[in-house]
Every structure is written in C-alpha cells, then in structure tokens.
N, C-alpha and C positions, 0 to 999 in steps of 0.2 A: 504494500500500500504506500502511495506517495501523496503527501500533502502539497497542494499547489495554491499559492496566494496571488491574487491579482490586485495590485495597488494602483490607484488612479487619483489624479488631481483634475479639477475643472474650474474654469473661471478665475484663474490666477490674476488676469488683467494687468500683467506687467509690473505687479508690486515686487520690489526687491526685498523690502522689510515691512511686513504688515503688523501693525500693533493694535491691541484691543483698546477699548475706551479708557482702560486703566493704565495704558501705556506699556503693557506687557508685550514683548515680541512673540507673536503667536503664529506667524505665517510668512509668506513671501518666497521668492525664488531662492534667496540666500539660505533660508531654513530648509528648503527642499533639497538643495545641494548636500547639506550636512545630513539630512534625514535619509537620503538615498544610500548612504554608507551603512545604515543599520539593516538594510534588507539583505537577505540571503538570495543573491541573484541566480543561484543554481536552482532555486525552487520558486522564484517569484518573478513577476513582470511588473514594470512601472509604466503606466500609460498617462498621457495627458489628453484631456477631453475638450480642449478648446477654449476660446476667448482668453488667450494667453498673452498676446503681444501688445494689446491695446486696452486701455481703460483707466489705469492710474494716471494722474496728472503728470507724475514724474516720467512715466514711460512716454507720454506724448511729448514732453520736453526733450527727452533723449533723442527721439526720432525727428521731431519737427524743428527744434531750435538748436540743440547741441550737435545734431547730425552724428549721433553715436549709436545708430542701429546695430553696428557691429558688436558693441558691448552687451546690448540686450540679448543678441543672438548667442554670444559667447557664454552668457550666464545660463541660458536655457540648455545649451549643449553640455554644460558642466553638470547639470542634473543627471543626464544620462537616461532620458526617457526612451523606452523601447518603441513606442508609437505615439503619434500625435494626430488628432482629428481637429481640423480647423473649425472654430466657432464663428458665428456671424461677424463678431467684431474683428476677427483675424483677417477679414477681407476689407477692412476700412481703409487700408493703405493701397489696396489693389492686389491682384493676383501676383504681379511681378515681385512685390515686396515679400509676399508670403513665400514665394519660391526662393527668394534670397535666404530666408530663414531655413528652408529645406536644405539648401546647399551648405549652409553654415552648421547644420546639425546632421552630419553624415551617418551617425550611429542611430538616428531616430527615423523610423519609417512613417511617412506622411500618408494618411488614409482618408479617403472620402469616396465611398462606392457610388453614391447618388449624385455626384458632381460631374457635369460635362460642360465643355465649351458649347455655347448656344448654337443650335442648328447643326451640330456635328455629333459624332460618337466619341470624340477625343476626351480622355479623362486626364486632368492635370496630375492627379494622384492615384495610386493604386487602390484597389477595393479592399483587399484582405492580405494579411501577412500571417504565415504560420511560424510560430516559435516552438522551440523544444526546450523543456526544462525537466531534468532528471528522467529523461525518456518519455515524458508526456508531451504530446503534440497539442498545441493550443492555437486555434485560429482566432485572430482579432479582426473584426469587420468594422471599418469606420463609416459612420453615417453623419453627414453634415445636417444642419437644421434646414428643413425644407422651405422655411420662410426667409432664408438669408437674403434672397433677392429683394424682398420688401424692407428688410431691416438695414441694408447697407446702402451708402450713397450710390446713386444711380450710375455715376460715371465708373464705378468700380464693379457694378453688378450686371450691367446691361449685356455683357458678353458671356454670362454664366447661366447655366440652367441646373436646377436642383430637382431631381426626380422624387417621386413619392417614396417615402421611407419604407412602407410595408411591402410594396411591389419590389423594391430593390432588395430588401432583406430576404424575402421568400426565394428570390432567385439565387442570391449569394449563399444562403444557408444550405439550400438544396445541392449546390455545386460542391460544397466543401465538407459537409457533415460526415460523410463516410470515411474521409481521409484523416480525421483528427479525433482526439479524445474530448476536447473541450471547445465550445464555440462561445466567444465573448463578443458582445456588441458594445462599441464605444460610440455613444450617440450624444451629440451636442443639442439636446432638446430637453424640455422639462417634463414634469409629471402632471397629468390632467385629472387623475382620479386617485382616490385612496386605493393603494395597491393591495390592501387586505380585504376591503369590503366591495370595491368596485364603484363606490359612490362618487359621483362627479364633484369635483372641487372648483371647477371653473367652466366657462363655455368652451366648446371644442375650438381649437385653432391649430394651424400647422406648425406653430412654434413648440408645442408641447404634446408629444405623441407617444410617451413611454408606455402608457397602459394600452394604447392601440397596438403597439408593436408586440407587447407581451401576450395580448389576447388574440393576435392574428398570425403570428409567426411561430411555427413549431421548430424545435431542434436547437433552441438557444439555452445555454447553461447559465449565463450571467450577463448583466447589462449595467453599464455605467451611464447615468444621465447627468444633466447639468443645466446650464442656461438660466435657471431661476434663482441662483445663489442660495439655494436651500440645502440643508444637511439632513439626510435620512438614509436608512439602510434597512434591509430585511429580506424576506423570502416571499416571492409571488407564487401563489399556488393556483394554477389554472385548472382546466377541465381534466378529469382523471387524476393521475398521480404526478403530473408535471410540476416541477419546482424550479424556479429561476431565481438566482440571487441577484439583488439589485442594490445600488447605492448611488447617492447624490452627494458629492463631497463639499458642498458649500461654496465659499468664496475666498479668494486670495491665498489659497494654500494653507488655510488654517487646519484643514483636515485632509487626510488621505482616505479615500474609500478603500475598503479591503473586502474582496470576495474570496471565500475559502472553499476548497474542494478536496476530497479524497478520491484518488484514482487507483484502481486495482484491476488488472487484467481487462482494461477497456471499459470497466464499469465505473460510473461517476456517482459519488455520494456528495450531496450538497451539505456543507457544514454551516454556512451562513454568511451574512453580510454585516459589516460593522464600519464605524468611523473611528479612525485613529488620529489623535491630535499630533500634528507635525512636531510641535514643541516637545512632546513626550518622546517621540522617536529620537530627536536630537539629544535629549537629556538621558536617553537610554532607560526610560521607565515605562515602556509600553508593551510589556509582555515578555521580557527576558529573552530566553533562547528558543521561543516557540518557532514553529515552522514559518519560513519566510522572513525571520528576523535573526540577527546575530546577537549574541550575549554581550560582546565587547562594546565599549563606548569609544575606544580609540581605533583609528584605521587599522585594519588587520591585513591589508594587502597593499601592494604597490599602487594599484588603481585607487585605493582609498586615500593614500597619502597624496597622490596626484590630484584627486578631487579636492582635498583640503587646501592644497597649495593654490589651486585655481580659485577656490572660494576667497581665500585671503587676498589675492591680487585683485579679483573683480570687486570685492568689497571695498578695497582701498580706492579704486577708481570711482565707484558709485558714491562713496562718502564725499569725495572732492566735488563731484558733479552735483550732489544733493545740496551742498552749501551754495553753489552758484545758482541752483534752481530756486532756492528759498529767497535769495536776493532778487532774482528776476521776477518772481511771483509778486513781490511787494512793491516793485518799482516800475515795472513795465506797464505803461498806460494802455487802456482799451477804451474804445468809443461805444457807449451804450446805443447810439443811433445806428452804428454799423451792426451791432449785435441784433437789434430789433429788425433791421432790414434783412439780415441773414436768415432769421427765423421765418419771416414772411416768405422768402424765396424757397427755403428748405422744405417747408411743410405746405406750400401751395395754398396759403390762407390769405384772405383779403387784408387781415390785420395781424399785428403781433403786439403783445403787451409784456414789457420786461420790467419787473419790480426789483429794485435794488435797496439795500439797507440805507438807513437815513444818513449815515456818516459819509456816503458818497456825494451828498449835496455840498459838502465843504471842500472836496478835493476831487481830482480826476480819478475815476475808478481804475483799478489795476486788475491784472489777471487773477490775483488772489480773490478779489471781489467776485469776479466771474466764476471762478472755481467754486466759491461758496454758494452761489445761487443755482448752479447746475450740478446736482449730485445724483449719483447712481442710486437705484437702477432706472428710475423714470425721470428724465430731464426736461421733457417738453410735454405740454398738455394741450390738446386741441379741444376747444370749448365752443358751445353755441348756446345762445340765450336771447330773450327779447331785449331790444335796445334799452328800454327803461331799466331792466335788471343789470345790464352791462354798465350803464352810467352810474348806478348806485354803487356797484362794486368798485369802479374807478374812484369815485368820491371817497369810499372807505379806505382805499389804499393811500390816498393823499392825506386824509385825516389822521392816519396812523403815522404820518411823518416819513413815509417811504418815498424814495425817488422813483419816478415812473417814466418810461420811455415807450411811446406808441408809434408804430410804423404802419404805413398803409392807410387805406380809407375804408369806410364802411360800405365797400362795394359788394354787390350781390345780396343786399338785404332783401328779404321777401316783403310781400305786401304787409305782413304782420310785423315788419321791422325787427327781424332777427339778425343777430350779429354772430359771425364765426371768426375765431381768432386763435392764435397759439400763444401760450404764456409759459413761464417757468413755475416751479413748485410754489415759491413765495407768492407769486401773482395769483395762482389758482386757488390759494387758501382763502381769498376774499370773495369767492363765488361758491355757489352750492355745488357739492360733489356730483349731483345728478346731471349737471351741465357738461361734464367731461365726456366727450365723444370718443376719445382714444388717448392713450399714453404712448410715448416713444422712448425707447432705450437708446436712441442715438447719442453718441458721445459728443455733445455740443462743444465742450472745451476743446477737444481734439480737432473737430471739424473747423472751428473758428481759427485755431492755430494754423491749419492747413491753408487758410485764405489770407492770413496776415503776411 
C-alpha cells in the first residue's frame, strides 16, 4: 500500500509575504518556497491552481512600474510546482506574458485542457500530465475557468476560447482513466453548491462549476477548486459508492489543500481532504513525519539547500523593491477624473461615480488612495436606480464629507428616469444593495497602472 498526497495552492495573487490582520506572516510565495521543502516529493505532488501572477498591488508594481516580471517568475519557479493551471487573472497581462512565465518555470507543466486559440484547434497549453510517485501513476487535468473571456480585459481575451468544462473533462477522463491509478482535476473555478447536501448556495454561473463537474463526470478521484478565495475540504459522495476528495485552498497561500489516497494493486482508497496552514509547514508543526511530509525542519537534500538559498536572495530583492513601492504608493499622484473616465469606458456604462475618502479634498490623491478604494474581491459595482434615488445617494455621499468624482452623462435614461452607472465599494454603500446589477472582480488598480 502506498500513500499519495496531492498538495495545491490557489489564488496566491502575486503576494510575496501575506500577513493576517494581526500582522502575522501566514502566506505568500516566500512561505510557499520554504513550505515546499517539508513535502516528501517521492510521494507527493505540489500543484498551483491559478490566479497566481496578478492581484496584489505589489505584484502589479513589479510588472507595470519596476519592470521586474523576471523576479516574480523566479520566485514562482523556486517553489517548484509540478503543474500550474492559469486562472482568469493570469490572463490580465495577455497570453504572451503568461507564456513568459511558462518559459521561466521549466520544471512546472502548464495545463488548460479547455483553452484554445479562437477559431482554431490550437491549444497554448497541454491538457493533462501524468506523474509517477512511488510507482503510482497520477494524471492531473487542468481546467481553466470557462468565464475567463468575460472576466479578462477584452484586448487580452478576444483571441481565446474556453470550452465547456464538463464536455472537456468527460473527454479527457475517458482518454486517460485506464492508463493511470489516480485522476486529479485542477480547476480554477468555484463551488456553487454545498458538496455534502447538494443544496444551491448561489445562482448557476460559468465561473463556479465544481458541483456540476462532480455530479456529471465519472472517473475522477480528486478535485482542486479555487477562484472564490474560500477555504474548504472534504469528500463528495455521488451516486452509488463514488467518492471524490475535494479542497479549496483559500487565498494568498495561507493554506495548502491536501488530498490523500491509499493505492494498492491498482485499487484506490480515499483517505480525505484537508487544509494545511502554510505557516505550520514552514515551522515544521503540521503532522511530523506523516506520508507526504518530512520530519526534519532543516533542508535535508541539496535541492532543499538550493531552494533556501534562492529564497534568501529573492527575499532580499523583494525587500528592496517593497521599500521603493511603499514610497511610490504614497507619493505618486493619480487623477480621480481619469479614474472615473476609465470606469465608464471599462464597464460600458453611461456614468461612473468614484467616492474617495475626505482627506483627498486637501491634497492630490495618490495610488495609495486608489488602492484603498478598490479592494478585492469585488472592485466595481454596476448599479441602476430611479434618478431621484440616485440624486439622494449622491447628496448623502457629499454630506458624509467624501470626495466624489462623476464621469459621463445620464445618457440612456428611460422614460421613468432610471440611471445606470458603475461605482467603487465606498460609493455603492450609499445606495440600496438591491440596486446592484452585477459585481466585477476586475483588478482596477492593475488595469489603471497599465494605462498610466
């Protein structure tokens, strides 16, 4: 009998050092480099499930301002992921930049079975990779989010096509199932139902289809989900005796998902899914010498010492750039009028309303102010309401002492004088939540940097 563990991250979003609200270092790429040395790579895989290179303000600064994409790529390469599935935000710089990361991470296989160049059968990345650990053959199938085209800036998504996830998986699983012991799906999408009861937790949408995959595709042993920045793990029990281990590892590398199996003579026994705190792995307190983990806290191999040396050098460079970044954030001016105009164009709305803190009335806003008003996960809100209700909300914003920037005109109002506009979270709070038509996970901070 052989125990196999599949570890995975998701939605790291370019964080080098991610801290809790209490200031404790709990995640980030740096911690993942150190945590990777705790894994027994003879019996374990380490996967990344996407939304990895874009999201943190510092990551945007590295790529857009400091022009150090190479350092971010070096950091991810140092983790030593076995596979990588691009999330929707990984396309925010375009396919060419994503392929730069692929070239810079030669030991990591990039997977996306349902991604094609539009109007062709050409696939930028391969569909599946078979790994072998302790004589056990493991197929990892990568599935990109089917809604990526709608979530990504059009100039970077117009030449891409994302096929239906269930149709793709039924084909890929059927082709590989008989050749391997384990089939793992790495899917950059969320969970739309309670995976124990089947009860819906949201309206159906193409961003979140984990339950649909589990209930429609036979032959899967485990699935990694993501996208929603949620942390969960367990066992999905479908029709008959089918059991599939699942996990969603949260945000910024705070957790590693862990799917555990026992394999003997081709028979697979599901042990379970769990979440492992990355900081515990670094500290050597997450399970001692259990399968998939080493007992030692110091590097035990030449590769381990090499990984530690890379971490120390990359951390030194990140620290220097971080100091520059914090100065830049607080001193580089930004125009609220340009921000408002960008939102109008980006979301195809007649108007935009940008609400800023009151202190920006006394000085020119900076990128720090912009970062503070556009925070993940939802950074823009499309709203519609009667004109009278809109004007009441605008008056309330002004009465609260906030600075407000309005772009566009009330074009397209209906006979009933309805107004449609886009606003930030602070602005949306002055209107009734029922007036929100949609929310966007677009990285406004990063997209504005790209225009500056």
